[in-house]
C-alpha positions, 0 to 999 in steps of 0.5 A, spaced: 829 651 805 823 646 807 819 651 810 820 655 804 817 650 799 813 647 804 810 653 809 804 648 812 810 643 814 807 637 811 813 635 806 814 628 805 820 625 802 819 619 798 825 615 794 826 609 791 832 607 794 836 608 788 844 609 790 844 617 789 838 617 794 842 613 799 848 617 799 852 620 805 850 627 803 843 625 802 842 621 808 845 627 812 841 632 810 835 628 811 837 627 818 839 634 819 831 636 817 828 630 820 823 635 824 821 638 818 821 632 813 817 626 814 820 620 810 816 614 807 819 607 808 820 604 802 823 597 800 830 596 797 831 597 789 823 599 789 824 603 782 820 597 779 814 599 783 814 605 778 811 603 771 815 608 767 822 605 769 822 599 764 821 604 758 827 608 760 832 603 757 827 602 751 827 610 749 835 610 750 836 603 746 831 607 740 835 613 741 842 610 740 840 607 733 838 613 730 843 616 725 845 621 725 844 622 732 840 629 735 845 634 736 841 639 739 837 639 745 830 641 741 832 635 736 833 631 742 826 633 745 823 631 738 826 624 737 824 622 744 817 624 743 817 620 737 820 614 740 815 615 746 809 614 741 812 608 738 812 604 744 807 599 742 800 600 746 800 593 749 807 594 752 803 600 756 797 596 757 801 590 760 805 595 765 799 598 767 796 591 769 802 589 773 801 595 778 798 590 783 804 586 783 808 592 783 805 595 789 804 589 793 811 589 797 809 596 799 802 595 802 
């Protein structure tokens, strides 16, 4: 599978040490394919490095208070799009400015 997806054999696996990525089946697969896939060392609980992560709970919270809730996938997509654009620019700017601090653990 890796050879099909990455014929030049330069596949690199990067995870955020989330529980789903540290599951036994994932670790077993990585071990079986270690000659095909390089893994980047990454600090534990590193989702906070990605500046989009704090926005998911905001979107979820805003979605939960909508009434009636979206009942179709297309409605959900539209509502999420609306809520995304309601996020104040200052929050986005603050997250952007936090990038150096977020990256410090992996430098």
